[in-house]
N, CA, C and O atoms as a DFTB+ gen file, in Angstrom:
720 C
 N C O
     1  1       0.840      -1.186       0.000
     2  2       0.000       0.000       0.000
     3  2       0.884       1.248       0.000
     4  3       1.831       1.343       0.780
     5  1       0.575       2.187      -0.863
     6  2       1.312       3.440      -0.914
     7  2       0.898       4.302       0.276
     8  3      -0.288       4.486       0.550
     9  1       1.892       4.819       0.966
    10  2       1.656       5.688       2.119
    11  2       2.107       7.091       1.747
    12  3       3.241       7.289       1.313
    13  1       1.222       8.063       1.918
    14  2       1.582       9.461       1.713
    15  2       1.760      10.055       3.104
    16  3       0.792      10.216       3.848
    17  1       2.991      10.375       3.446
    18  2       3.265      10.924       4.770
    19  2       2.840      12.391       4.819
    20  3       2.787      13.075       3.797
    21  1       2.543      12.849       6.017
    22  2       2.166      14.244       6.201
    23  2       3.259      15.154       5.658
    24  3       4.449      14.859       5.764
    25  1       2.827      16.259       5.079
    26  2       3.773      17.294       4.658
    27  2       3.872      18.312       5.792
    28  3       3.362      18.070       6.886
    29  1       4.507      19.419       5.546
    30  2       4.689      20.422       6.603
    31  2       3.357      20.863       7.212
    32  3       3.253      21.017       8.429
    33  1       2.345      21.065       6.375
    34  2       1.065      21.590       6.877
    35  2      -0.122      20.668       6.661
    36  3      -1.214      20.945       7.158
    37  1       0.070      19.576       5.927
    38  2      -1.067      18.803       5.441
    39  2      -0.991      17.330       5.819
    40  3       0.088      16.767       6.001
    41  1      -2.182      16.718       5.931
    42  2      -2.284      15.267       6.105
    43  2      -3.155      14.721       4.973
    44  3      -3.924      15.455       4.352
    45  1      -3.017      13.421       4.719
    46  2      -3.632      12.803       3.545
    47  2      -4.305      11.494       3.919
    48  3      -3.849      10.765       4.799
    49  1      -5.415      11.213       3.219
    50  2      -6.150       9.966       3.406
    51  2      -6.804       9.607       2.082
    52  3      -7.414      10.459       1.435
    53  1      -6.679       8.355       1.678
    54  2      -7.323       7.900       0.453
    55  2      -8.834       7.843       0.679
    56  3      -9.307       7.177       1.600
    57  1      -9.578       8.539      -0.160
    58  2     -11.031       8.607      -0.016
    59  2     -11.679       7.358      -0.604
    60  3     -11.095       6.668      -1.439
    61  1     -12.907       7.085      -0.146
    62  2     -13.620       5.901      -0.603
    63  2     -15.093       6.170      -0.828
    64  3     -15.537       7.316      -0.881
    65  1     -15.828       5.101      -0.955
    66  2     -17.246       5.179      -1.284
    67  2     -18.080       5.839      -0.187
    68  3     -19.207       6.256      -0.453
    69  1     -17.567       5.945       1.022
    70  2     -18.294       6.600       2.111
    71  2     -18.043       8.103       2.179
    72  3     -18.492       8.759       3.119
    73  1     -17.343       8.650       1.212
    74  2     -16.987      10.063       1.231
    75  2     -17.842      10.926       0.306
    76  3     -17.428      12.020      -0.076
    77  1     -19.021      10.448      -0.053
    78  2     -19.888      11.198      -0.978
    79  2     -20.175      12.605      -0.465
    80  3     -20.120      13.564      -1.234
    81  1     -20.476      12.739       0.807
    82  2     -20.812      14.059       1.362
    83  2     -19.649      15.037       1.225
    84  3     -19.853      16.190       0.845
    85  1     -18.438      14.589       1.531
    86  2     -17.264      15.460       1.424
    87  2     -17.006      15.849      -0.029
    88  3     -16.662      16.997      -0.310
    89  1     -17.167      14.908      -0.950
    90  2     -16.979      15.209      -2.367
    91  2     -18.034      16.205      -2.844
    92  3     -17.723      17.137      -3.585
    93  1     -19.268      16.008      -2.421
    94  2     -20.375      16.891      -2.800
    95  2     -20.154      18.309      -2.264
    96  3     -20.355      19.283      -2.990
    97  1     -19.745      18.428      -1.005
    98  2     -19.538      19.752      -0.399
    99  2     -18.558      20.584      -1.213
   100  3     -18.792      21.772      -1.435
   101  1     -17.477      19.984      -1.654
   102  2     -16.460      20.707      -2.417
   103  2     -17.016      21.198      -3.752
   104  3     -16.630      22.261      -4.238
   105  1     -17.916      20.427      -4.337
   106  2     -18.452      20.750      -5.658
   107  2     -19.621      21.733      -5.624
   108  3     -20.257      21.948      -6.656
   109  1     -19.925      22.337      -4.474
   110  2     -21.059      23.263      -4.383
   111  2     -20.703      24.707      -4.709
   112  3     -21.600      25.525      -4.917
   113  1     -19.419      25.041      -4.758
   114  2     -19.010      26.413      -5.043
   115  2     -18.869      26.585      -6.559
   116  3     -18.048      25.910      -7.181
   117  1     -19.667      27.489      -7.164
   118  2     -19.558      27.694      -8.610
   119  2     -18.154      28.091      -9.061
   120  3     -17.762      27.762     -10.181
   121  1     -17.385      28.789      -8.221
   122  2     -16.019      29.152      -8.601
   123  2     -15.096      27.930      -8.631
   124  3     -14.209      27.845      -9.481
   125  1     -15.299      26.992      -7.714
   126  2     -14.519      25.749      -7.719
   127  2     -14.812      24.969      -9.003
   128  3     -13.919      24.345      -9.577
   129  1     -16.069      25.011      -9.445
   130  2     -16.510      24.231     -10.607
   131  2     -16.314      24.968     -11.942
   132  3     -16.546      24.393     -13.006
   133  1     -15.896      26.214     -11.888
   134  2     -15.829      27.055     -13.088
   135  2     -15.086      26.400     -14.258
   136  3     -15.620      26.346     -15.366
   137  1     -13.889      25.911     -14.036
   138  2     -13.085      25.342     -15.117
   139  2     -13.417      23.877     -15.396
   140  3     -12.895      23.288     -16.342
   141  1     -14.279      23.295     -14.580
   142  2     -14.642      21.890     -14.754
   143  2     -15.901      21.730     -15.590
   144  3     -15.981      20.858     -16.455
   145  1     -16.887      22.583     -15.319
   146  2     -18.151      22.449     -16.055
   147  2     -18.872      23.786     -16.245
   148  3     -20.081      23.814     -16.474
   149  1     -18.143      24.869     -16.153
   150  2     -18.749      26.178     -16.333
   151  2     -19.329      26.777     -15.068
   152  3     -19.917      27.858     -15.111
   153  1     -19.175      26.096     -13.943
   154  2     -19.612      26.649     -12.664
   155  2     -20.864      26.034     -12.084
   156  3     -21.442      26.582     -11.145
   157  1     -21.294      24.912     -12.620
   158  2     -22.517      24.262     -12.134
   159  2     -22.185      23.310     -10.976
   160  3     -21.411      22.369     -11.150
   161  1     -22.769      23.554      -9.795
   162  2     -22.533      22.623      -8.687
   163  2     -23.026      21.216      -9.034
   164  3     -24.060      21.059      -9.683
   165  1     -22.289      20.205      -8.604
   166  2     -22.728      18.830      -8.823
   167  2     -23.794      18.462      -7.811
   168  3     -23.722      18.857      -6.647
   169  1     -24.774      17.710      -8.254
   170  2     -25.816      17.215      -7.356
   171  2     -25.298      15.987      -6.611
   172  3     -24.309      15.375      -7.015
   173  1     -25.971      15.637      -5.528
   174  2     -25.602      14.414      -4.808
   175  2     -25.842      13.202      -5.714
   176  3     -25.108      12.217      -5.635
   177  1     -26.856      13.268      -6.564
   178  2     -27.110      12.169      -7.501
   179  2     -25.915      11.993      -8.443
   180  3     -25.512      10.861      -8.711
   181  1     -25.344      13.088      -8.948
   182  2     -24.176      13.004      -9.828
   183  2     -22.982      12.414      -9.083
   184  3     -22.239      11.603      -9.634
   185  1     -22.803      12.825      -7.830
   186  2     -21.707      12.250      -7.029
   187  2     -21.895      10.744      -6.908
   188  3     -20.959       9.979      -7.139
   189  1     -23.101      10.319      -6.546
   190  2     -23.372       8.901      -6.310
   191  2     -23.408       8.058      -7.580
   192  3     -22.969       6.908      -7.575
   193  1     -23.928       8.623      -8.664
   194  2     -24.155       7.837      -9.875
   195  2     -23.015       7.937     -10.889
   196  3     -22.862       7.046     -11.724
   197  1     -22.211       9.001     -10.833
   198  2     -21.134       9.189     -11.802
   199  2     -19.768       9.212     -11.112
   200  3     -18.883       8.426     -11.449
   201  1     -19.605      10.114     -10.150
   202  2     -18.295      10.338      -9.553
   203  2     -17.809       9.130      -8.750
   204  3     -16.681       8.677      -8.949
   205  1     -18.639       8.600      -7.848
   206  2     -18.194       7.466      -7.025
   207  2     -17.881       6.218      -7.858
   208  3     -16.866       5.571      -7.601
   209  1     -18.717       5.849      -8.854
   210  2     -18.337       4.687      -9.676
   211  2     -17.034       4.906     -10.452
   212  3     -16.238       3.977     -10.591
   213  1     -16.809       6.116     -10.956
   214  2     -15.543       6.398     -11.647
   215  2     -14.376       6.271     -10.668
   216  3     -13.361       5.651     -10.986
   217  1     -14.522       6.857      -9.481
   218  2     -13.464       6.793      -8.476
   219  2     -13.186       5.335      -8.097
   220  3     -12.027       4.939      -7.971
   221  1     -14.232       4.546      -7.915
   222  2     -14.048       3.142      -7.549
   223  2     -13.309       2.373      -8.640
   224  3     -12.543       1.457      -8.343
   225  1     -13.536       2.742      -9.905
   226  2     -12.896       2.044     -11.026
   227  2     -11.378       2.181     -11.000
   228  3     -10.671       1.238     -11.358
   229  1     -10.862       3.340     -10.581
   230  2      -9.409       3.531     -10.614
   231  2      -8.733       3.480      -9.255
   232  3      -7.503       3.485      -9.201
   233  1      -9.464       3.431      -8.169
   234  2      -8.833       3.408      -6.851
   235  2      -8.130       2.071      -6.612
   236  3      -8.721       1.002      -6.766
   237  1      -6.864       2.159      -6.235
   238  2      -6.064       0.983      -5.903
   239  2      -5.014       1.432      -4.884
   240  3      -3.975       1.982      -5.250
   241  1      -5.295       1.194      -3.616
   242  2      -4.414       1.663      -2.535
   243  2      -3.000       1.119      -2.671
   244  3      -2.042       1.794      -2.295
   245  1      -2.854      -0.094      -3.206
   246  2      -1.517      -0.684      -3.328
   247  2      -0.652       0.095      -4.317
   248  3       0.575       0.025      -4.252
   249  1      -1.273       0.827      -5.219
   250  2      -0.537       1.613      -6.210
   251  2      -0.613       3.117      -5.938
   252  3       0.028       3.905      -6.633
   253  1      -1.389       3.514      -4.938
   254  2      -1.544       4.934      -4.618
   255  2      -2.549       5.642      -5.503
   256  3      -2.616       6.872      -5.508
   257  1      -3.335       4.878      -6.255
   258  2      -4.317       5.464      -7.149
   259  2      -5.596       5.764      -6.391
   260  3      -6.041       4.974      -5.559
   261  1      -6.175       6.903      -6.687
   262  2      -7.445       7.269      -6.081
   263  2      -7.490       8.762      -5.828
   264  3      -6.729       9.536      -6.409
   265  1      -8.385       9.143      -4.961
   266  2      -8.513      10.545      -4.568
   267  2      -8.047      10.656      -3.126
   268  3      -8.586      10.022      -2.218
   269  1      -7.030      11.481      -2.951
   270  2      -6.429      11.683      -1.637
   271  2      -7.028      12.933      -0.996
   272  3      -6.843      14.047      -1.485
   273  1      -7.740      12.729       0.093
   274  2      -8.270      13.875       0.838
   275  2      -7.104      14.625       1.469
   276  3      -6.174      14.020       2.001
   277  1      -7.169      15.941       1.403
   278  2      -6.124      16.803       1.959
   279  2      -6.742      17.601       3.109
   280  3      -7.746      18.292       2.934
   281  1      -6.126      17.492       4.284
   282  2      -6.605      18.203       5.466
   283  2      -5.466      19.011       6.085
   284  3      -4.292      18.667       5.952
   285  1      -5.841      20.079       6.756
   286  2      -4.879      20.835       7.563
   287  2      -4.397      19.902       8.662
   288  3      -5.206      19.326       9.390
   289  1      -3.087      19.751       8.785
   290  2      -2.508      18.784       9.730
   291  2      -2.874      19.094      11.173
   292  3      -3.114      18.170      11.949
   293  1      -2.923      20.352      11.553
   294  2      -3.186      20.671      12.955
   295  2      -4.680      20.684      13.283
   296  3      -5.068      20.195      14.344
   297  1      -5.524      21.225      12.411
   298  2      -6.957      21.327      12.725
   299  2      -7.787      20.188      12.145
   300  3      -8.935      19.992      12.545
   301  1      -7.216      19.435      11.204
   302  2      -7.902      18.386      10.438
   303  2      -9.049      18.934       9.576
   304  3      -9.944      18.186       9.182
   305  1      -9.020      20.248       9.286
   306  2     -10.019      20.833       8.392
   307  2      -9.810      20.295       6.981
   308  3      -8.687      20.266       6.479
   309  1     -10.889      19.874       6.351
   310  2     -10.883      19.362       4.988
   311  2     -10.676      20.532       4.035
   312  3     -11.487      21.458       3.994
   313  1      -9.583      20.488       3.264
   314  2      -9.226      21.583       2.362
   315  2      -9.521      21.273       0.899
   316  3      -9.779      22.181       0.109
   317  1      -9.483      19.993       0.539
   318  2      -9.692      19.601      -0.846
   319  2      -9.135      18.218      -1.081
   320  3      -8.955      17.434      -0.149
   321  1      -8.861      17.927      -2.350
   322  2      -8.313      16.609      -2.670
   323  2      -7.369      16.661      -3.859
   324  3      -7.354      17.620      -4.632
   325  1      -6.573      15.586      -3.982
   326  2      -5.679      15.390      -5.125
   327  2      -5.970      14.011      -5.706
   328  3      -5.991      13.008      -4.991
   329  1      -6.192      13.983      -7.003
   330  2      -6.432      12.757      -7.755
   331  2      -5.109      12.174      -8.214
   332  3      -4.195      12.912      -8.581
   333  1      -5.003      10.857      -8.194
   334  2      -3.850      10.143      -8.768
   335  2      -4.393       8.899      -9.456
   336  3      -4.923       7.998      -8.806
   337  1      -4.255       8.860     -10.794
   338  2      -4.700       7.687     -11.564
   339  2      -3.898       7.634     -12.856
   340  3      -3.342       8.643     -13.288
   341  1      -3.838       6.457     -13.474
   342  2      -3.103       6.356     -14.735
   343  2      -3.665       7.315     -15.789
   344  3      -4.878       7.494     -15.896
   345  1      -2.770       7.923     -16.558
   346  2      -3.199       8.751     -17.684
   347  2      -4.027       7.891     -18.629
   348  3      -3.763       6.702     -18.809
   349  1      -5.021       8.513     -19.219
   350  2      -5.915       7.843     -20.184
   351  2      -6.610       6.645     -19.558
   352  3      -6.834       5.637     -20.228
   353  1      -6.954       6.744     -18.273
   354  2      -7.526       5.599     -17.568
   355  2      -8.805       5.110     -18.223
   356  3      -9.018       3.902     -18.334
   357  1      -9.657       6.022     -18.655
   358  2     -10.946       5.620     -19.214
   359  2     -10.877       5.412     -20.731
   360  3     -11.812       5.747     -21.458
   361  1      -9.757       4.853     -21.193
   362  2      -9.602       4.466     -22.599
   363  2      -9.196       3.001     -22.628
   364  3      -9.061       2.356     -21.588
   365  1      -9.006       2.489     -23.834
   366  2      -8.579       1.090     -23.959
   367  2      -7.110       0.896     -23.632
   368  3      -6.665      -0.237     -23.447
   369  1      -6.338       1.994     -23.555
   370  2      -4.905       1.884     -23.286
   371  2      -4.461       2.843     -22.185
   372  3      -3.758       3.814     -22.465
   373  1      -4.860       2.586     -20.931
   374  2      -4.356       3.448     -19.853
   375  2      -2.848       3.287     -19.709
   376  3      -2.303       2.210     -19.953
   377  1      -2.176       4.369     -19.310
   378  2      -0.715       4.359     -19.174
   379  2      -0.353       4.293     -17.694
   380  3      -0.322       5.318     -17.013
   381  1      -0.081       3.089     -17.200
   382  2       0.176       2.914     -15.768
   383  2       1.547       3.420     -15.332
   384  3       1.835       3.466     -14.136
   385  1       2.397       3.799     -16.288
   386  2       3.706       4.371     -15.951
   387  2       3.659       5.902     -15.877
   388  3       4.630       6.540     -15.469
   389  1       2.520       6.485     -16.276
   390  2       2.330       7.939     -16.269
   391  2       1.070       8.226     -15.460
   392  3      -0.041       7.941     -15.907
   393  1       1.244       8.781     -14.290
   394  2       0.118       9.019     -13.389
   395  2      -0.388      10.449     -13.526
   396  3       0.367      11.414     -13.408
   397  1      -1.689      10.554     -13.778
   398  2      -2.340      11.855     -13.859
   399  2      -2.604      12.364     -12.446
   400  3      -3.192      11.664     -11.622
   401  1      -2.168      13.577     -12.180
   402  2      -2.511      14.250     -10.936
   403  2      -3.528      15.333     -11.261
   404  3      -3.433      16.003     -12.290
   405  1      -4.487      15.494     -10.387
   406  2      -5.470      16.557     -10.513
   407  2      -5.824      17.028      -9.119
   408  3      -5.588      16.303      -8.153
   409  1      -6.378      18.211      -8.983
   410  2      -6.668      18.738      -7.653
   411  2      -7.920      19.583      -7.684
   412  3      -8.270      20.187      -8.698
   413  1      -8.578      19.607      -6.553
   414  2      -9.762      20.442      -6.351
   415  2      -9.749      20.852      -4.885
   416  3      -9.720      20.004      -3.993
   417  1      -9.772      22.158      -4.645
   418  2      -9.711      22.692      -3.289
   419  2     -10.809      23.721      -3.066
   420  3     -11.222      24.422      -3.990
   421  1     -11.274      23.798      -1.824
   422  2     -12.227      24.843      -1.464
   423  2     -11.605      26.203      -1.745
   424  3     -10.392      26.365      -1.610
   425  1     -12.410      27.176      -2.129
   426  2     -11.899      28.497      -2.469
   427  2     -11.114      29.115      -1.308
   428  3     -10.125      29.813      -1.532
   429  1     -11.546      28.863      -0.077
   430  2     -10.841      29.428       1.081
   431  2      -9.400      28.924       1.180
   432  3      -8.584      29.521       1.881
   433  1      -9.084      27.827       0.482
   434  2      -7.732      27.253       0.515
   435  2      -6.877      27.720      -0.658
   436  3      -5.694      27.387      -0.728
   437  1      -7.457      28.485      -1.577
   438  2      -6.709      28.937      -2.756
   439  2      -5.651      29.963      -2.371
   440  3      -5.823      30.730      -1.424
   441  1      -4.564      29.960      -3.117
   442  2      -3.538      30.985      -2.958
   443  2      -2.633      30.792      -1.757
   444  3      -1.868      31.693      -1.413
   445  1      -2.702      29.644      -1.116
   446  2      -1.897      29.384       0.083
   447  2      -0.842      28.308      -0.146
   448  3      -0.114      27.945       0.778
   449  1      -0.758      27.797      -1.373
   450  2       0.239      26.777      -1.682
   451  2      -0.168      25.367      -1.314
   452  3       0.644      24.448      -1.428
   453  1      -1.410      25.165      -0.874
   454  2      -1.836      23.821      -0.463
   455  2      -1.839      22.832      -1.624
   456  3      -1.371      21.704      -1.472
   457  1      -2.364      23.241      -2.788
   458  2      -2.412      22.313      -3.932
   459  2      -1.001      21.895      -4.339
   460  3      -0.761      20.723      -4.630
   461  1      -0.075      22.842      -4.361
   462  2       1.313      22.530      -4.718
   463  2       1.926      21.590      -3.688
   464  3       2.529      20.580      -4.050
   465  1       1.775      21.915      -2.406
   466  2       2.343      21.089      -1.334
   467  2       1.764      19.678      -1.367
   468  3       2.498      18.702      -1.210
   469  1       0.453      19.567      -1.570
   470  2      -0.204      18.259      -1.602
   471  2       0.229      17.465      -2.829
   472  3       0.529      16.276      -2.719
   473  1       0.265      18.108      -3.997
   474  2       0.656      17.412      -5.221
   475  2       2.095      16.906      -5.126
   476  3       2.396      15.804      -5.584
   477  1       2.976      17.701      -4.539
   478  2       4.375      17.270      -4.371
   479  2       4.441      16.069      -3.429
   480  3       5.159      15.111      -3.714
   481  1       3.713      16.099      -2.320
   482  2       3.735      14.975      -1.367
   483  2       3.248      13.691      -2.024
   484  3       3.834      12.626      -1.828
   485  1       2.185      13.792      -2.798
   486  2       1.632      12.600      -3.447
   487  2       2.546      12.130      -4.576
   488  3       2.780      10.929      -4.716
   489  1       3.062      13.046      -5.373
   490  2       4.016      12.705      -6.441
   491  2       5.236      12.002      -5.843
   492  3       5.673      10.971      -6.354
   493  1       5.781      12.559      -4.767
   494  2       6.976      11.974      -4.155
   495  2       6.699      10.580      -3.597
   496  3       7.542       9.690      -3.713
   497  1       5.529      10.381      -2.993
   498  2       5.176       9.059      -2.464
   499  2       5.055       8.043      -3.599
   500  3       5.570       6.929      -3.500
   501  1       4.384       8.426      -4.663
   502  2       4.236       7.516      -5.802
   503  2       5.585       7.220      -6.454
   504  3       5.863       6.076      -6.816
   505  1       6.418       8.239      -6.603
   506  2       7.725       8.058      -7.245
   507  2       8.627       7.142      -6.431
   508  3       9.392       6.364      -7.000
   509  1       8.548       7.225      -5.103
   510  2       9.447       6.427      -4.264
   511  2       8.911       5.028      -3.947
   512  3       9.683       4.136      -3.594
   513  1       7.592       4.832      -4.071
   514  2       7.003       3.556      -3.652
   515  2       6.446       2.719      -4.796
   516  3       5.979       1.602      -4.572
   517  1       6.488       3.245      -6.026
   518  2       5.987       2.494      -7.180
   519  2       7.009       2.611      -8.314
   520  3       8.053       3.245      -8.158
   521  1       6.697       1.998      -9.444
   522  2       7.627       2.039     -10.579
   523  2       7.151       2.974     -11.696
   524  3       7.456       2.747     -12.866
   525  1       6.407       4.021     -11.340
   526  2       5.971       4.971     -12.368
   527  2       7.172       5.722     -12.927
   528  3       8.217       5.817     -12.283
   529  1       7.009       6.249     -14.127
   530  2       8.083       6.996     -14.785
   531  2       7.779       8.481     -14.914
   532  3       8.693       9.305     -14.935
   533  1       6.483       8.827     -15.002
   534  2       6.083      10.214     -15.196
   535  2       4.839      10.541     -14.366
   536  3       4.077       9.653     -13.983
   537  1       4.654      11.818     -14.102
   538  2       3.373      12.333     -13.633
   539  2       2.961      13.419     -14.613
   540  3       3.794      14.159     -15.136
   541  1       1.663      13.497     -14.848
   542  2       1.093      14.449     -15.783
   543  2      -0.080      15.159     -15.134
   544  3      -0.589      14.728     -14.100
   545  1      -0.499      16.242     -15.747
   546  2      -1.706      16.950     -15.320
   547  2      -2.330      17.601     -16.539
   548  3      -1.645      17.974     -17.492
   549  1      -3.642      17.729     -16.484
   550  2      -4.407      18.347     -17.557
   551  2      -5.220      19.497     -16.994
   552  3      -5.635      19.472     -15.835
   553  1      -5.442      20.502     -17.823
   554  2      -6.313      21.615     -17.442
   555  2      -6.815      22.275     -18.713
   556  3      -6.255      22.078     -19.791
   557  1      -7.877      23.060     -18.578
   558  2      -8.255      23.917     -19.692
   559  2      -7.250      25.061     -19.726
   560  3      -6.685      25.437     -18.699
   561  1      -7.037      25.605     -20.909
   562  2      -5.962      26.569     -21.127
   563  2      -6.056      27.824     -20.264
   564  3      -5.026      28.404     -19.921
   565  1      -7.260      28.254     -19.906
   566  2      -7.379      29.486     -19.125
   567  2      -7.417      29.253     -17.614
   568  3      -7.653      30.189     -16.850
   569  1      -7.187      28.016     -17.179
   570  2      -7.128      27.731     -15.744
   571  2      -5.701      27.997     -15.254
   572  3      -4.922      27.077     -15.006
   573  1      -5.395      29.273     -15.126
   574  2      -4.034      29.709     -14.790
   575  2      -3.600      29.179     -13.416
   576  3      -2.433      28.833     -13.235
   577  1      -4.514      29.112     -12.458
   578  2      -4.169      28.609     -11.129
   579  2      -3.630      27.194     -11.181
   580  3      -2.591      26.905     -10.586
   581  1      -4.325      26.300     -11.888
   582  2      -3.859      24.912     -11.990
   583  2      -2.567      24.817     -12.782
   584  3      -1.685      24.030     -12.438
   585  1      -2.446      25.609     -13.839
   586  2      -1.218      25.579     -14.628
   587  2      -0.029      26.056     -13.789
   588  3       1.079      25.538     -13.928
   589  1      -0.261      27.032     -12.929
   590  2       0.816      27.482     -12.025
   591  2       1.248      26.360     -11.087
   592  3       2.441      26.195     -10.833
   593  1       0.289      25.581     -10.564
   594  2       0.634      24.442      -9.706
   595  2       1.478      23.448     -10.499
   596  3       2.487      22.952      -9.998
   597  1       1.073      23.157     -11.729
   598  2       1.828      22.218     -12.567
   599  2       3.283      22.671     -12.708
   600  3       4.209      21.873     -12.565
   601  1       3.468      23.950     -12.988
   602  2       4.824      24.480     -13.157
   603  2       5.595      24.459     -11.845
   604  3       6.784      24.138     -11.839
   605  1       4.944      24.795     -10.730
   606  2       5.622      24.832      -9.431
   607  2       6.120      23.452      -9.002
   608  3       7.145      23.346      -8.329
   609  1       5.400      22.392      -9.389
   610  2       5.863      21.061      -8.985
   611  2       6.891      20.498      -9.967
   612  3       7.412      19.402      -9.761
   613  1       7.184      21.250     -11.036
   614  2       8.250      20.855     -11.950
   615  2       7.813      20.324     -13.294
   616  3       8.639      19.842     -14.070
   617  1       6.512      20.403     -13.586
   618  2       6.026      19.907     -14.876
   619  2       6.311      20.913     -15.992
   620  3       6.404      22.121     -15.771
   621  1       6.444      20.364     -17.191
   622  2       6.676      21.163     -18.404
   623  2       5.504      20.943     -19.366
   624  3       4.896      19.873     -19.392
   625  1       5.204      21.973     -20.150
   626  2       4.157      21.868     -21.165
   627  2       4.528      20.798     -22.186
   628  3       5.659      20.762     -22.669
   629  1       3.563      19.916     -22.517
   630  2       3.769      18.859     -23.507
   631  2       2.986      19.171     -24.778
   632  3       3.546      19.166     -25.874
   633  1       1.677      19.444     -24.626
   634  2       0.848      19.652     -25.799
   635  2      -0.509      20.236     -25.422
   636  3      -0.923      20.226     -24.262
   637  1      -1.175      20.741     -26.440
   638  2      -2.569      21.167     -26.334
   639  2      -3.344      20.245     -27.269
   640  3      -2.942      20.056     -28.417
   641  1      -4.453      19.667     -26.795
   642  2      -5.180      18.697     -27.618
   643  2      -6.631      18.591     -27.174
   644  3      -7.015      19.130     -26.136
   645  1      -7.425      17.898     -27.961
   646  2      -8.822      17.639     -27.620
   647  2      -8.869      16.378     -26.756
   648  3      -8.670      15.267     -27.248
   649  1      -9.131      16.564     -25.475
   650  2      -9.189      15.454     -24.522
   651  2     -10.583      14.842     -24.562
   652  3     -11.587      15.542     -24.429
   653  1     -10.630      13.541     -24.744
   654  2     -11.903      12.821     -24.808
   655  2     -12.141      12.118     -23.473
   656  3     -11.268      11.413     -22.966
   657  1     -13.334      12.320     -22.912
   658  2     -13.678      11.692     -21.633
   659  2     -15.167      11.381     -21.643
   660  3     -15.956      12.175     -22.155
   661  1     -15.565      10.243     -21.088
   662  2     -16.991       9.893     -21.069
   663  2     -17.891      10.958     -20.413
   664  3     -19.074      11.048     -20.741
   665  1     -17.347      11.752     -19.504
   666  2     -18.196      12.767     -18.867
   667  2     -18.052      14.137     -19.506
   668  3     -18.626      15.109     -19.015
   669  1     -17.301      14.232     -20.588
   670  2     -17.207      15.510     -21.301
   671  2     -15.833      15.736     -21.903
   672  3     -14.813      15.597     -21.229
   673  1     -15.820      16.083     -23.174
   674  2     -14.577      16.384     -23.877
   675  2     -14.221      17.852     -23.658
   676  3     -15.104      18.680     -23.432
   677  1     -12.929      18.174     -23.726
   678  2     -12.498      19.562     -23.603
   679  2     -11.130      19.742     -24.236
   680  3     -10.373      18.784     -24.395
   681  1     -10.820      20.989     -24.597
   682  2      -9.493      21.315     -25.093
   683  2      -8.578      21.420     -23.880
   684  3      -8.785      22.262     -23.005
   685  1      -7.572      20.566     -23.835
   686  2      -6.698      20.458     -22.662
   687  2      -5.291      20.913     -22.968
   688  3      -4.812      20.803     -24.097
   689  1      -4.636      21.426     -21.941
   690  2      -3.191      21.567     -21.968
   691  2      -2.654      20.452     -21.072
   692  3      -3.169      20.209     -19.980
   693  1      -1.621      19.788     -21.552
   694  2      -1.033      18.627     -20.873
   695  2       0.380      19.019     -20.437
   696  3       1.211      19.425     -21.250
   697  1       0.628      18.888     -19.132
   698  2       1.958      19.118     -18.567
   699  2       2.437      17.790     -17.995
   700  3       1.632      16.946     -17.600
   701  1       3.780      17.610     -17.952
   702  2       4.324      16.330     -17.505
   703  2       5.723      16.535     -16.953
   704  3       6.406      17.505     -17.281
   705  1       6.138      15.592     -16.099
   706  2       7.515      15.546     -15.625
   707  2       7.925      14.099     -15.408
   708  3       7.093      13.234     -15.136
   709  1       9.218      13.856     -15.532
   710  2       9.780      12.542     -15.239
   711  2      10.001      12.446     -13.733
   712  3      10.340      13.439     -13.090
   713  1       9.809      11.252     -13.168
   714  2      10.067      11.056     -11.735
   715  2      11.198      10.066     -11.506
   716  3      11.495       9.728     -10.360
   717  1      11.830       9.598     -12.566
   718  2      12.947       8.652     -12.440
   719  2      14.247       9.318     -12.775
   720  3      15.298       8.679     -12.725
């Protein structure tokens, strides 16, 4: 099992099927959802019928895959989460050597370096405890906040392309870094 040790300010826990309420709460802020779906809060039905089954499909604690809840280490306040799953997971050829990182944080946690700190902790745990070769991240081109996190953790721009996903296609920018 991959263990993500606490960082300077944060603690981590792999989320599961009992975390619907926490996932739903984060998705209620239109600003949090802006770059994901235009700002529409997700319903609890969407969490239960779409998000949880997708999360269950790629979660594998032995490989560190899943959604890692991020909390303030001292107060245990829930700040957001970081996704870790193989790139192109929902295609016929997922790339298990290239792990996609993604993040979603409450607006009150923005601008404090939490996403960067959490992504680095999870990247470092995966790099040291598994045989992955790369980590990648995707965003829409105007999501400057996420692109800044990608650059801060050491990723470089790879390409801009039409990303196909069962829950919605979008024009993506792809950043990546080697971990070996």
